[in-house]
C-alpha positions in Angstrom: 19.2 9.4 4.1 16.0 7.9 2.7 13.4 6.2 4.8 14.8 2.9 3.9 17.9 0.9 4.4 21.0 0.7 2.4 21.1 -1.6 -0.7 22.6 -4.4 1.3 19.9 -4.2 3.9 17.0 -3.6 1.5 17.4 -5.3 -1.9 15.2 -3.9 -4.6 11.7 -5.4 -5.2 11.4 -8.4 -7.5 11.5 -6.8 -11.0 8.5 -6.7 -13.2 8.9 -7.6 -16.9 10.5 -4.9 -19.0 7.8 -2.2 -19.3 8.3 -1.7 -23.0 7.0 -5.3 -23.6 3.7 -4.8 -21.7 1.1 -4.2 -24.3 -1.3 -1.7 -23.0 1.1 0.2 -20.6 -1.0 2.6 -18.7 -4.7 3.1 -19.6 -7.2 1.1 -17.7 -8.6 -1.9 -19.5 -12.0 -1.0 -17.8 -11.9 2.1 -20.0 -11.7 -0.2 -23.1 -14.5 -2.3 -22.1 -12.2 -5.2 -21.2 -12.4 -5.0 -17.3 -13.6 -8.0 -15.4 -15.8 -5.8 -13.3 -13.5 -5.3 -10.3 -12.6 -1.7 -9.2 -9.7 -1.1 -6.9 -9.0 2.1 -4.9 -5.3 2.5 -4.0 -4.8 4.9 -1.1 -1.6 6.9 -0.6 -0.3 9.2 2.1 -0.3 13.0 1.6 2.5 13.5 4.1 5.9 14.5 2.9 7.4 14.9 6.3 7.4 12.8 9.4 8.6 15.4 12.0 11.8 16.6 10.5 12.3 13.6 8.4 11.5 14.0 4.7 9.5 11.1 3.4 6.3 10.4 1.5 4.9 7.3 -0.2 7.2 4.5 -1.3 6.8 4.3 -5.1 6.9 0.6 -5.7 4.2 0.2 -3.1 1.8 2.2 -5.3 3.2 1.3 -8.8 3.6 -2.4 -8.3 0.0 -3.0 -7.2 -1.3 -0.4 -9.7 0.1 -2.4 -12.7 -0.7 -5.8 -11.2 -4.4 -4.7 -11.0 -4.3 -3.0 -14.3 -2.9 -6.0 -16.1 -5.5 -8.2 -14.4 -8.2 -6.1 -16.3 -9.3 -4.0 -13.3 -10.3 -0.4 -13.1 -7.8 1.3 -10.8 -8.0 4.7 -9.0 -5.4 6.2 -6.9 -6.5 8.6 -4.2 -4.7 10.2 -1.2 -5.6 11.4 2.3 -5.6 15.1 1.5 -6.1 14.9 -2.3 -3.7 16.4 -4.9 -0.4 15.1 -6.0 1.0 12.2 -4.1 4.4 12.9 -2.5 6.9 10.3 -3.4 9.9 9.5 -1.1 12.9 10.4 -3.2 14.8 7.4 -1.9 12.3 5.0 -3.4 13.3 6.4 -6.9 17.0 6.2 -6.3 19.0 3.9 -8.6 19.2 1.1 -5.9 15.5 1.0 -5.3 13.7 2.0 -8.5 11.7 -0.9 -10.0 10.4 -1.6 -13.5 7.0 -0.7 -12.1 8.3 2.8 -11.1 9.8 3.2 -14.6 6.6 2.2 -16.3 4.7 4.8 -14.2 7.1 7.5 -15.1 7.6 6.7 -18.8 4.4 5.0 -19.9 2.0 7.0 -17.7 4.1 10.2 -17.2 3.2 9.9 -13.6 -0.3 11.1 -14.3 -2.1 8.6 -12.0 -0.2 10.1 -9.0 -1.3 13.7 -9.9 -4.4 15.6 -8.8 -5.7 12.6 -6.8 -9.1 12.7 -5.2 -9.3 13.1 -1.4 -10.1 9.8 0.4 -13.1 11.0 2.4 -14.7 12.3 -0.9 -14.4 8.9 -2.6 -17.6 6.9 -3.0 -16.7 3.7 -1.2 -19.6 1.8 -2.8 -18.0 2.3 -6.2 -15.0 0.0 -5.3 -14.6 -3.7 -4.6 -11.2 -3.4 -2.8 -9.0 -0.8 -1.0 -5.3 -1.0 -1.0 -3.4 1.2 1.4 0.2 1.7 0.1 3.1 2.5 2.4 6.0 4.8 2.9 6.8 6.6 6.2 4.5 9.4 5.3 1.6 7.0 6.4 2.9 7.2 10.0 1.5 10.8 9.9 -1.9 10.5 8.2 -3.0 6.9 8.2 -3.6 6.1 11.9 -6.5 8.5 12.3 -10.2 8.0 13.3 -11.1 9.3 9.8 -9.2 6.6 8.0 -10.3 4.0 10.6 -13.9 4.8 10.1 -13.5 4.5 6.3 -12.0 1.1 6.6 -14.6 -0.1 9.1 -17.3 0.9 6.7 -15.5 -1.0 3.9 -15.2 -4.1 6.0 -18.8 -3.9 7.0 -19.7 -3.8 3.3 -17.6 -6.9 2.7 -15.0 -5.2 0.6 -11.4 -6.5 0.4 -9.1 -4.4 2.5 -5.4 -4.6 1.8 -2.2 -2.8 3.0 1.5 -3.2 2.6 4.6 -2.3 4.6 3.6 0.9 6.6 0.2 0.8 4.9 -1.3 -1.1 7.8 -1.0 2.1 9.8 -4.4 2.6 8.3 -5.8 -0.4 10.2 -4.8 0.9 13.7 -8.0 2.8 14.4 -10.3 0.5 12.3 -12.9 -1.4 14.3 -15.0 -4.5 13.4 -18.8 -4.7 13.8 -18.3 -5.7 17.4 -16.3 -2.6 18.2 -13.1 -4.5 18.7 -10.0 -3.7 16.6 -10.5 -5.0 13.1 -7.3 -6.9 13.2 -8.0 -8.7 16.4 -7.5 -12.4 15.8 -6.5 -11.9 12.2 -3.2 -13.0 10.5 -1.4 -9.9 9.3 2.0 -9.0 8.0 3.4 -5.5 8.5 6.8 -3.7 8.5 8.6 -5.3 11.3 10.4 -3.8 14.3 13.6 -5.3 13.0 13.2 -3.6 9.7 12.4 -0.3 11.4 15.6 -0.6 13.3 17.6 -1.3 10.2 16.4 1.9 8.6 17.2 3.9 11.7 13.8 5.2 12.3 12.7 3.4 15.5 12.9 6.6 17.5 11.1 8.8 14.8 8.0 6.8 14.0 5.0 7.5 16.4 5.0 3.8 17.4 6.3 0.5 16.1 3.8 -1.0 13.8 4.5 -4.7 14.5 4.3 -4.0 18.2 1.1 -2.1 17.8 -0.5 -4.8 15.8 0.3 -7.3 18.5 -1.2 -5.0 21.1 -4.4 -4.8 19.0 -4.6 -8.6 19.1 -3.4 -9.4 15.6 -1.4 -12.6 14.8 1.6 -11.0 13.1 3.3 -13.2 10.6 7.0 -12.2 10.5 9.6 -13.2 7.8 13.2 -12.3 7.5 13.9 -8.6 6.9 13.3 -7.5 3.3 11.8 -10.8 2.2 8.6 -11.1 0.3 5.9 -11.9 2.8 2.1 -11.5 2.0 -0.7 -12.8 4.1 -4.4 -13.2 3.4 -6.9 -13.8 6.1 -10.3 -13.8 4.5 -10.8 -10.3 2.9 -7.9 -8.7 4.8 -4.6 -8.8 2.9 -1.4 -7.5 4.2 2.3 -7.5 3.4 5.6 -6.9 5.2 7.6 -4.4 3.0 8.1 -3.1 -0.5 9.3 -6.5 -1.7 5.8 -7.8 -0.8 3.8 -5.2 -2.8 3.1 -7.2 -5.9 2.4 -10.4 -3.9 -0.2 -8.5 -1.8 -1.9 -7.3 -5.0 -2.0 -10.8 -6.4 -3.7 -11.9 -3.2 -6.2 -9.1 -3.6 -6.9 -10.4 -7.2 -7.4 -13.9 -5.7 -9.7 -12.6 -3.0 -11.8 -10.8 -5.6 -12.1 -14.0 -7.5 -11.0 -12.5 -10.9 
């Protein structure tokens, strides 16, 4: 069983317009001299297993934001924790969950943005205006680390926009603010909820419940009904609850960048 719920529990994300109607389908507008100056780094997991559970990144949580940014005229780069090809949770590409954004990535881009990605720690943070941490249960393995936390702390200190969706906020767990306190302390956030984790049957397999952890770190967690679109912006921190929130989070990033 995939790392997500059944169709009745987890309706597919809001569909994008049919990809065949989308003008420039894959190449960055920045490469054509049409970008508005903003550069976004999407960060994906490199883990395809969580213990014995086969997982990876959830496709819509990369593809939805990727095309939202691309269509806004931004220059978009996808990287991963270990570098190389991004492992995609097969469940996210099943008929019940695959979105128009996933189809566009596969058919217009031939999946190339997800291949041979650079390694996060080798990326020049100064070259980007925003970071977007995509989810999937693979993030439970390689996002809540000191290395990732330090990268985010550096980005926040440099006044970059930091965003994450679903399990992507696992990346925020070890991130500190300038005062040494958790970066999320006192901030409004939205993350994959404990109720949703229970519905996908992985409460006992994740290292910790993300909603509970955010509360322990002092965050003000904004919870919506399971599988509903819920994105929250608190200054330059933008977060979302689940795959259905992916595009909404990306749109708030665009808003935060002022483009």
